[in-house]
N, C-alpha and C positions, 0 to 999 in steps of 0.2 A: 241601552247596554249591557243584554245581556248577546245581542249580535257582534257587538262590536266585542266582547269578550271572546265570542266562539271563533269573530275569524283570526284570534289574537291566537286563540292555541291551536286552530288551523294550521296558522304563518307558520308558529311553531316548529310543530308536528314537520311541516317541510322544511324546516332546515336542518331539523336533528337530523332525519335522513336523511337530507343529501352528505350532511357533518357522516355519517355511516359508510354511504358509500363508498365517498372519497374515502373513508380510512381503509375501506375494503379494499379500489382502488391499488393504495397507497403500498396497504400490506402485497394482496398479490405478485405487486410490482419488486417489490427488497422482495421479497421468497425467489422468485422468476431470478432478479441480477444473482441472490448471492448462492446459490442452489446453481445456477451457470459457473459465478467463479470456483466452487469448488472443484464441479466439474475443470473445468482445464487447467487449474492445479492442480491436480490429480494426477489427469493426462499428461502434466508434464513429469509430474511425478515415476510415473507409469514410464515414458522412454529414457527418463535419464536410468534408470532401474535397469531400462530391457539394453540400451547401449552398452552402459556399461559391463553387464554378463556377458554383453554378441561379443566385446574388444577388448576388454580387459585390460583398458585405459580410461584416462577422462579423453585427450587426446583428441578434437575434433567434438567433442557433446557439444560445447554450445553452437558449434556450425548446426545443428539435426534439431536444437529446440528452438532458434532465432527466434521463427519466425511466429510461434505460438505463444512463445514465452513476448518479442514485440507488444501481439496482440492481447491480451489479457492483463496486463500491464498497465500501457493505455487505458485499457476499456475500464481502471483502478479510479480514475476524472472524476469519471460517472458521480463515484462513491462523494467527492469532495463538492460537486457541484449540490449535492441532495443534506451535506451539510452543510452547505452555506444561505440554504433558505430553509433549514430549517426540521425538515423529514428526516433525517438522521440528527438523534441530539449525540455529540460530543463531541471537542474540540474543536472546531477551523481550520488554527494554526496544525496543532497538530496531526492531521489526517494531513492537514495539506500540503507540509514539508516531510509526512512522509512519504505519501505517495507521488511525488513533483520527484524529490533526492533520486527515488528508485525509476524514474522516467528514466532523469538527467542519468545515471549509469548505464540504464540500458541500449540506449539512443545513441546520447554523442559520447558514452566510455566505450564501451565493451563491443557495439561495435560497432561504434563508428572504426576505433584501434583494428586492425585481423591481429595480429604480433601477437598484445595480450590474452588474445578468448582461449588460449591453450595454458595459460596460470592458472595453478591451481590455488591461488585467491579464486576464480571466477568462481569456480563451483565453488568453494565454500559459501561464497555468501549467494548464490543460487538454492543450495542443497537449506540453508537456513529459509532465504523467504520461502520455500516451497513447504517445508512441513508447516513457517508458523503461518499462512497464508490461507492452505487445508483446515484448521485447527483452529481458527478465526474463522473465515466464509462459514464450516461447517457447524459451529460453535451460533453465530449471527439466524443460518438458517431452522437449526435447532427450534432452537428461539421463536423465531415468528411462526415455528410450527406450533412449542407451548409443546411441547414432546422433547425436555435439553435431556440427555440421558449426563451421569457427573461427571464417565470417563473425559468427556470433548470441555466440558468445562473447567476442569481441574488440566486440561492440556491447557487452554489457554491461557489461561492464568499463571502453570506453570514453569513453558518451556521456555517462555520467552527469557527467564531472569539467564538463561547461560544462550540460551540460538541471539540474546539482541545483539549481545558484546560478540560474539562470533560473526557476526552477521555485517558490524560496523568492522569489525578488520578487515574482513572481506572485501570489503566494499572500500579503505582505504587504500590496501594492497594492491586494490587491483586501481588505482587511481594513482598510488605511488610507481608500481610496473610503467603504466601510460607517459609520464612525463618527460621522457629520455623519446621516445618517437614523438612526441608534439615539441618537441623541442624542437627535432628537427627538422619535422616535416615542416611547420605555422603554420601545421593544419588551426583551421576557424580564425584565424590570427591575423588583422591591418595593420600593417604599417602604413606608417610618415616618409614621404607626402602620397595622398588620396585625391582622389576628385570627394566626398565627405568629411578628407579634413578631422579625420578620428581615430585613436589607434587604441588598439585590442590584443592583448597577447592572451591567447589561452592554457600557457605554461601557466602561468601567473595566477588565471582564473581557478585553471585547477587546486594549487595549493590552496587561494583563498576557499574552497569551497573546503577539500583537508581542516581544516584551520576551523569551518565552520561549524562539525562535527565536535566541540570541545565546550561549546555552551548549548547545542542544541541538541547531543543524544541527551545529556543527566536529565531535559528535561522529559523526554519524549521515556524514560525507563525510569524516572517517577512517577507519569503522570499511570504511564501501568503500574507500575506499584501500589499505589492508594488508587485503583480499580482494585487489583486484584482482592487488596485487603476487604472493601466495599462487599466487593462479591464473595470470595470463600468466605469472610468472618465475620459480612455484616455489620460494618465497622460504619459510620456518618460519614463520608469523610467532604465537611465545605469546603469548596473549590471558588477561588474567583471569579470573574468571568471575562471570556475569550477573544 
């Protein structure tokens, strides 16, 4: 009987050690990821400021940062995966929509349609994204290191109040500016007849994307407001599972 109890205790200790090791590895990976993303968006911020100081214009700015922007924004798909498997405790839907919409803006709108790359609306959403991502990833980094300065927490849950609507305005204005070029060129569209017997019009796809902001943006904004009340004011927020 005693031997059985000892075996159970040893097994329990081994399981606890495995859990602690796994937890340490996850924390180490998340810390590395967030430090890397903070550094990446800081590089983007410095590059944009240097470009504007040297040139005195925003024209050509997007092309100067395009490669770095595409890399770090696309790399954010890692977050969706981590959220999906439960390593990162946040809404899969909110995180997935935000990341995928930005990847769409980068790859299928701004990067694909060179005629709009010098639009002021592009610079607007780029500046907003950069400020928000620096504050977000630095917040996660310092939280994981258990040394969170109050200003970082304050910035994370206050900047978005103004910056989220500005970012959405920049994204919508950029898509709107792209519509005439997409309609004339027929890019990414498929006309009938074709061997696949499928019709797709990218012009109307972009219009649908713009309309999707109507139901989706309020959900994201309200989610952040709830998080703000919980983190800054200590309110207990009960949310439904998504």
